C-alpha positions as CSV (number, residue, x, y, z in Angstrom):
1,M,219.5,-134.7,8.2
2,D,218.9,-137.4,6.0
3,T,217.0,-139.5,8.1
4,M,214.9,-136.3,9.3
5,L,214.4,-135.4,5.7
6,G,213.3,-139.0,4.7
7,A,210.6,-139.3,7.7
8,L,209.2,-136.3,6.4
9,E,209.3,-137.4,2.7
10,R,207.4,-140.9,4.5
11,Q,204.8,-139.4,5.7
12,R,204.1,-137.2,2.5
13,R,203.9,-140.2,0.9
14,Y,201.4,-142.4,3.1
15,V,199.1,-138.8,2.4
16,A,199.4,-139.2,-1.4
17,W,198.6,-142.9,-1.1
18,K,195.8,-142.2,1.6
19,C,194.3,-139.4,-0.9
20,G,195.0,-140.8,-4.4
21,N,192.7,-142.2,-6.9
22,L,189.5,-140.9,-5.5
23,D,187.1,-139.0,-6.6
24,A,184.9,-136.0,-5.2
25,A,183.0,-138.2,-2.8
26,G,185.5,-140.1,-1.4
27,L,187.3,-137.3,-0.9
28,Q,184.7,-135.6,1.3
29,A,183.7,-138.3,2.9
30,T,183.7,-138.0,7.0
31,L,183.7,-140.4,9.7
32,A,181.3,-138.9,12.6
33,P,181.5,-136.7,14.5
34,S,184.3,-135.3,12.4
35,T,183.4,-133.1,9.9
36,M,187.5,-134.0,8.3
37,T,187.6,-134.8,4.6
38,L,190.8,-136.2,2.9
39,G,190.0,-133.3,0.5
40,G,190.5,-130.8,3.8
41,L,193.4,-132.3,4.7
42,L,195.2,-132.3,1.5
43,K,194.3,-128.2,1.5
44,H,195.4,-127.8,5.0
45,L,198.6,-129.7,4.4
46,A,199.4,-127.8,1.7
47,L,198.9,-124.8,3.9
48,V,201.0,-125.5,5.9
49,E,203.5,-126.8,4.1
50,D,203.3,-123.5,2.9
51,E,203.7,-121.5,6.0
52,Y,206.3,-123.4,7.4
53,F,208.3,-123.5,4.5
54,T,207.7,-121.0,1.6
55,V,206.7,-118.1,4.4
56,T,208.2,-119.0,7.6
57,L,211.9,-120.0,6.4
58,A,211.9,-118.6,3.0
59,G,210.2,-115.5,4.1
60,L,208.4,-114.9,0.8
61,P,204.6,-114.3,1.0
62,R,202.0,-116.9,0.9
63,P,201.4,-117.8,-2.4
64,A,197.8,-118.4,-4.0
65,P,195.2,-119.0,-2.8
66,W,196.7,-118.4,0.2
67,D,197.3,-114.7,-0.2
68,G,193.3,-114.1,-0.3
69,V,192.1,-115.3,2.0
70,D,190.8,-113.6,5.2
71,W,191.9,-115.3,7.9
72,D,190.4,-113.5,10.4
73,A,186.9,-113.8,9.5
74,D,187.4,-117.1,8.2
75,S,190.3,-119.2,10.2
76,D,189.3,-123.0,9.0
77,W,188.9,-121.9,5.2
78,E,191.3,-124.8,4.0
79,W,189.2,-127.1,5.6
80,R,186.0,-125.9,4.7
81,S,186.4,-124.8,0.7
82,A,188.0,-127.7,-0.4
83,A,184.5,-129.4,-0.8
84,D,184.5,-126.6,-3.8
85,D,187.6,-128.1,-5.4
86,S,188.0,-131.3,-7.9
87,P,190.2,-134.1,-6.8
88,G,192.9,-132.7,-9.5
89,E,192.8,-129.5,-8.4
90,L,193.5,-130.6,-4.4
91,M,196.4,-133.0,-5.2
92,A,197.8,-130.1,-7.9
93,L,197.7,-127.9,-4.5
94,W,198.9,-129.9,-2.4
95,E,201.9,-131.0,-4.9
96,A,203.0,-127.4,-5.3
97,A,203.3,-126.6,-1.8
98,V,205.4,-129.7,-1.4
99,T,207.4,-128.9,-4.5
100,R,207.8,-125.2,-3.0
101,S,208.8,-126.7,0.5
102,R,211.5,-128.9,-0.8
103,A,213.3,-126.1,-3.0
104,A,213.0,-123.9,0.4
105,V,214.6,-126.9,2.1
106,A,217.4,-127.8,0.0
107,E,218.2,-124.0,-0.5
108,A,218.3,-123.6,3.5
109,I,220.6,-127.0,3.8
110,A,222.5,-125.5,1.0
111,T,223.2,-122.2,2.9
112,G,223.5,-123.4,6.7
113,G,222.2,-126.6,6.9
114,L,219.9,-128.1,10.4
115,D,221.0,-125.0,12.0
116,Q,219.9,-122.3,9.4
117,L,217.5,-119.8,11.3
118,A,214.0,-118.7,9.7
119,S,213.5,-115.6,7.8
120,V,210.2,-115.4,10.0
121,T,210.6,-114.8,14.0
122,S,207.4,-115.4,15.9
123,P,205.6,-112.1,17.7
124,G,207.1,-114.3,20.8
125,G,210.5,-113.1,19.5
126,R,211.7,-116.5,18.6
127,T,213.4,-117.7,15.0
128,P,213.2,-121.5,14.9
129,S,215.6,-123.3,13.3
130,L,215.2,-125.6,9.8
131,R,215.7,-128.4,12.0
132,R,212.4,-127.4,14.0
133,L,210.4,-126.7,11.1
134,I,211.4,-130.0,9.8
135,M,210.4,-131.9,13.1
136,H,206.9,-129.6,13.2
137,M,206.2,-131.1,9.7
138,I,207.1,-134.6,10.5
139,E,204.4,-133.8,13.5
140,E,202.5,-132.5,11.6
141,Y,201.8,-135.2,8.7
142,A,201.7,-138.2,11.3
143,R,199.1,-136.6,12.8
144,H,197.1,-136.6,9.9
145,V,197.8,-139.7,8.4
146,G,196.4,-141.6,11.1
147,H,192.7,-139.4,10.0
148,A,194.2,-140.2,6.9
149,D,193.9,-143.8,7.6
150,L,190.9,-144.3,9.3
151,I,189.0,-141.8,6.8
152,R,190.5,-144.1,3.6
153,E,189.5,-147.2,5.0
154,S,185.4,-146.0,5.4
155,V,185.4,-144.9,1.8
156,D,186.7,-148.1,0.2
157,G,188.4,-150.2,2.5
158,L,192.0,-149.8,2.0
159,T,194.3,-149.9,4.8
160,G,198.1,-150.4,5.3
161,E,200.8,-148.6,5.8
162,D,202.8,-148.7,2.5
163,P,201.5,-148.9,-1.0
164,E,201.9,-152.0,-2.9
């Protein structure tokens, strides 16, 4: 359990480092041909944190701002709308989602361990365990940390795997 949670926390630290201390232009930089930005990435990861741990695991409703989005009409809203948010707003949104996730995971571990089943069952009838949700989040972060590496290097030359 500690290894899994440690891996997830390490991926979260990488994202925080790669997205930290940038102005709006830095968070809106892209690498052709992609339109992905670090700001969009922060907002996307905040959404995924809330979807997996707040909604799926804990069974709570989507918190703001996700609760007011028409996802059928704009499935990429978090990516697109990030350009309208300040760097501070984006980082605060992501940090708040991570805080909610940590609390939901701690509660699930305390009551059922890694085998604790989520509160939400998929339309296909599957109910994931906490173990599966954590593994998915590690995979999600690992995939996007690679994107963050490339975009951040293009912004100001920052490279590496760990903050000093």
